[in-house]
NUZATI-102929 format. One record per residue (C-alpha): residue number from 1; residue in one letter; x, y, z. Coordinates in pm, 1 decimal, padded with zeros to 6 digits. Example, Ala and Ser with C-alpha at 12.3 -4.5 7.8 and 13.67 -1.06 7.14 Angstrom:
BEGIN
[site 1, a, [01230.0, -00450.0, 00780.0]]
[site 2, s, [01367.0, -00106.0, 00714.0]]
This chain:
BEGIN
[site 1, m, [03221.5, 00062.9, 05113.8]]
[site 2, w, [03089.5, 00033.8, 04754.6]]
[site 3, f, [02755.2, -00114.1, 04841.9]]
[site 4, k, [02635.6, 00175.6, 05065.9]]
[site 5, n, [02536.7, 00368.7, 04753.7]]
[site 6, l, [02304.2, 00080.1, 04643.8]]
[site 7, f, [02055.9, 00129.5, 04933.0]]
[site 8, k, [02065.3, 00503.7, 04954.1]]
[site 9, k, [01733.9, 00676.3, 04867.8]]
[site 10, e, [01758.4, 00917.1, 04581.4]]
[site 11, t, [01582.7, 01245.8, 04596.1]]
[site 12, v, [01397.9, 01349.5, 04283.3]]
[site 13, q, [01445.7, 01716.9, 04184.5]]
[site 14, t, [01177.3, 01889.9, 04005.0]]
[site 15, v, [01261.5, 02122.1, 03716.3]]
[site 16, d, [01048.5, 02374.6, 03562.9]]
[site 17, a, [01040.1, 02298.7, 03189.8]]
[site 18, p, [00971.9, 02564.0, 02940.3]]
[site 19, k, [00624.0, 02579.2, 02801.6]]
[site 20, s, [00743.2, 02486.2, 02453.6]]
[site 21, l, [00862.0, 02142.3, 02571.3]]
[site 22, d, [00528.7, 02069.6, 02727.6]]
[site 23, s, [00355.1, 02161.1, 02401.8]]
[site 24, d, [00596.0, 01944.7, 02202.1]]
[site 25, l, [00540.7, 01658.2, 02431.3]]
[site 26, l, [00165.5, 01697.7, 02415.9]]
[site 27, l, [00196.6, 01701.8, 02032.5]]
[site 28, q, [00405.7, 01390.1, 02031.2]]
[site 29, e, [00158.2, 01208.5, 02256.3]]
[site 30, t, [-00126.6, 01308.2, 02026.7]]
[site 31, i, [00057.9, 01192.5, 01721.1]]
[site 32, l, [00140.0, 00858.4, 01911.3]]
[site 33, s, [-00209.4, 00807.4, 02005.2]]
[site 34, h, [-00329.2, 00882.7, 01651.1]]
[site 35, n, [-00069.4, 00637.3, 01507.9]]
[site 36, n, [-00183.4, 00366.0, 01747.7]]
[site 37, r, [-00544.7, 00415.2, 01637.6]]
[site 38, n, [-00449.1, 00393.6, 01271.4]]
[site 39, f, [-00239.6, 00072.5, 01348.4]]
[site 40, s, [-00526.2, -00092.5, 01524.8]]
[site 41, k, [-00768.4, 00003.7, 01241.6]]
[site 42, g, [-00529.6, -00109.8, 00986.4]]
[site 43, v, [-00486.2, -00452.7, 01157.1]]
[site 44, i, [-00852.7, -00504.4, 01189.2]]
[site 45, a, [-00914.9, -00407.8, 00832.6]]
[site 46, t, [-00647.2, -00628.8, 00702.2]]
[site 47, l, [-00761.8, -00925.4, 00896.4]]
[site 48, v, [-01121.0, -00864.7, 00786.8]]
[site 49, a, [-01033.8, -00819.1, 00414.9]]
[site 50, g, [-00804.8, -01120.8, 00421.7]]
[site 51, a, [-01080.9, -01334.0, 00571.5]]
[site 52, l, [-01315.6, -01202.0, 00302.3]]
[site 53, t, [-01077.0, -01281.6, 00030.9]]
[site 54, i, [-01020.2, -01640.5, 00152.3]]
[site 55, s, [-01383.5, -01696.5, 00186.2]]
[site 56, a, [-01450.5, -01559.0, -00153.2]]
[site 57, a, [-01186.4, -01785.5, -00312.7]]
[site 58, s, [-01341.2, -02089.6, -00140.0]]
[site 59, v, [-01703.8, -02011.2, -00258.8]]
[site 60, c, [-01567.4, -01960.8, -00609.5]]
[site 61, k, [-01383.3, -02292.1, -00597.8]]
[site 62, r, [-01692.7, -02471.0, -00479.7]]
[site 63, s, [-01904.4, -02314.5, -00746.2]]
[site 64, i, [-01659.4, -02436.9, -01016.1]]
[site 65, a, [-01624.6, -02782.9, -00863.0]]
[site 66, s, [-02011.7, -02822.2, -00856.8]]
[site 67, r, [-02043.6, -02728.3, -01242.1]]
[site 68, k, [-01805.8, -03004.7, -01348.8]]
[site 69, f, [-01976.8, -03312.6, -01504.0]]
[site 70, v, [-01759.9, -03617.6, -01505.0]]
[site 71, p, [-01948.5, -03921.1, -01632.2]]
[site 72, q, [-01901.9, -04252.1, -01469.2]]
[site 73, l, [-01784.5, -04562.6, -01647.6]]
[site 74, f, [-02109.3, -04675.6, -01796.4]]
[site 75, n, [-02283.9, -04337.2, -01791.8]]
[site 76, s, [-02107.9, -04177.3, -02075.1]]
[site 77, n, [-02408.4, -04210.6, -02299.9]]
[site 78, i, [-02634.1, -04025.3, -02054.8]]
[site 79, l, [-02688.2, -03651.3, -02107.9]]
[site 80, p, [-02542.2, -03410.2, -01865.9]]
[site 81, p, [-02762.2, -03201.4, -01648.7]]
[site 82, p, [-02927.1, -02891.8, -01812.2]]
[site 83, f, [-02694.1, -02604.7, -01868.5]]
[site 84, n, [-02793.0, -02233.8, -01902.9]]
[site 85, p, [-02501.1, -02031.1, -02039.7]]
[site 86, i, [-02642.6, -01691.0, -01946.9]]
[site 87, r, [-02680.1, -01798.6, -01585.7]]
[site 88, e, [-02336.0, -01939.3, -01575.9]]
[site 89, a, [-02183.4, -01627.2, -01731.7]]
[site 90, s, [-02368.1, -01413.1, -01476.8]]
[site 91, r, [-02230.5, -01626.9, -01192.3]]
[site 92, a, [-01883.7, -01613.6, -01340.3]]
[site 93, v, [-01893.4, -01232.2, -01350.9]]
[site 94, n, [-02045.2, -01211.0, -00989.5]]
[site 95, y, [-01762.9, -01436.2, -00854.7]]
[site 96, a, [-01496.4, -01256.0, -01043.3]]
[site 97, t, [-01614.4, -00925.2, -00907.9]]
[site 98, l, [-01636.1, -01071.8, -00567.7]]
[site 99, l, [-01280.1, -01197.0, -00578.8]]
[site 100, a, [-01130.9, -00875.6, -00736.0]]
[site 101, g, [-01312.4, -00644.9, -00482.5]]
[site 102, s, [-01208.4, -00852.4, -00180.9]]
[site 103, f, [-00840.0, -00857.0, -00315.6]]
[site 104, f, [-00849.6, -00485.7, -00366.5]]
[site 105, a, [-00983.8, -00432.7, -00009.4]]
[site 106, f, [-00703.2, -00654.6, 00124.5]]
[site 107, t, [-00432.8, -00482.1, -00073.6]]
[site 108, m, [-00555.9, -00125.7, 00026.0]]
[site 109, s, [-00582.2, -00228.2, 00400.7]]
[site 110, t, [-00241.7, -00375.6, 00391.6]]
[site 111, m, [-00102.6, -00056.1, 00229.2]]
[site 112, f, [-00279.8, 00141.8, 00508.5]]
[site 113, l, [-00132.6, -00069.3, 00768.3]]
[site 114, s, [00225.7, -00065.0, 00620.9]]
[site 115, n, [00226.8, 00300.9, 00589.0]]
[site 116, g, [00061.5, 00394.1, 00907.0]]
[site 117, v, [-00222.3, 00589.3, 00772.8]]
[site 118, g, [-00604.8, 00596.5, 00845.1]]
[site 119, t, [-00762.8, 00767.8, 00536.3]]
[site 120, f, [-00716.5, 00772.5, 00161.1]]
[site 121, s, [-00598.7, 01133.5, 00169.0]]
[site 122, e, [-00329.1, 01054.7, 00427.6]]
[site 123, l, [-00222.1, 00755.8, 00202.7]]
[site 124, g, [-00214.3, 00985.8, -00089.5]]
[site 125, h, [00010.1, 01221.4, 00093.4]]
[site 126, v, [00241.8, 00949.5, 00212.8]]
[site 127, l, [00269.1, 00789.2, -00131.8]]
[site 128, t, [00335.2, 01113.0, -00299.1]]
[site 129, k, [00601.9, 01206.3, -00052.0]]
[site 130, k, [00767.4, 00861.9, -00082.4]]
[site 131, y, [00755.0, 00824.0, -00464.3]]
[site 132, s, [00750.2, 01171.9, -00601.4]]
[site 133, r, [01015.3, 01266.3, -00842.9]]
[site 134, t, [01231.3, 01568.5, -00783.7]]
[site 135, d, [01250.4, 01827.1, -01059.0]]
[site 136, y, [01618.4, 01825.2, -01167.1]]
[site 137, s, [01587.3, 02100.7, -01427.1]]
[site 138, s, [01556.0, 02362.8, -01148.9]]
[site 139, l, [01868.6, 02236.5, -00969.8]]
[site 140, p, [02199.6, 02402.0, -01054.5]]
[site 141, q, [02443.2, 02221.5, -01274.5]]
[site 142, d, [02814.8, 02169.9, -01222.7]]
[site 143, q, [03062.6, 02309.7, -01477.1]]
[site 144, e, [03127.3, 01977.1, -01657.5]]
[site 145, s, [02760.5, 01904.9, -01712.2]]
[site 146, q, [02711.5, 02250.2, -01843.3]]
[site 147, e, [03005.8, 02213.1, -02093.0]]
[site 148, v, [02877.2, 01880.2, -02223.9]]
[site 149, e, [02531.3, 02012.0, -02263.7]]
[site 150, d, [02662.8, 02317.4, -02459.9]]
[site 151, k, [02875.0, 02093.1, -02687.1]]
[site 152, l, [02572.7, 01866.7, -02752.8]]
[site 153, t, [02349.3, 02157.5, -02826.1]]
[site 154, s, [02596.6, 02314.0, -03065.8]]
[site 155, l, [02642.7, 01967.7, -03252.9]]
[site 156, l, [02268.8, 01923.8, -03281.9]]
[site 157, n, [02230.2, 02288.4, -03400.6]]
[site 158, r, [02505.8, 02228.7, -03667.2]]
[site 159, k, [02330.6, 01913.4, -03787.2]]
[site 160, s, [02007.0, 02073.1, -03811.9]]
[site 161, d, [02158.6, 02366.0, -03994.5]]
[site 162, t, [02318.1, 02133.3, -04260.8]]
[site 163, s, [02006.3, 01932.8, -04306.5]]
[site 164, k, [01811.3, 02256.3, -04397.2]]
[site 165, k, [02055.0, 02338.2, -04678.4]]
């Protein structure tokens, strides 16, 4: 009957694995735990930087809204409140610095999270590997490309020879 095999207890056989497999598994587990730690750090840093960016934007918006002076209908002849341009300029620079810094922190933490790294040096290695250009001058050329390059070189040499005369 087909269902007899469903309820049969299976025995587990132990196999002695080579030492290299154990060390490879240990290395994989270590890398996985490292990546999990980097991911949790990246998520926390991204959320904190995002909250900082949003709060900085709201503070800047409130400061700009409080500086506006809109006279009422019959108050147009009344002078606006006193205005100190140096203080306003320093506040504007401070708010711009706060916004730029928080946005930079948000961008960097998002890059850390998306690339799965935990430090700036790891991020540098990942970005270098991802966006580095290969040096094509050291690669061998095929026959057609070599012929075209030789013809162009000879044409350019002829032009430069005629221009010297």
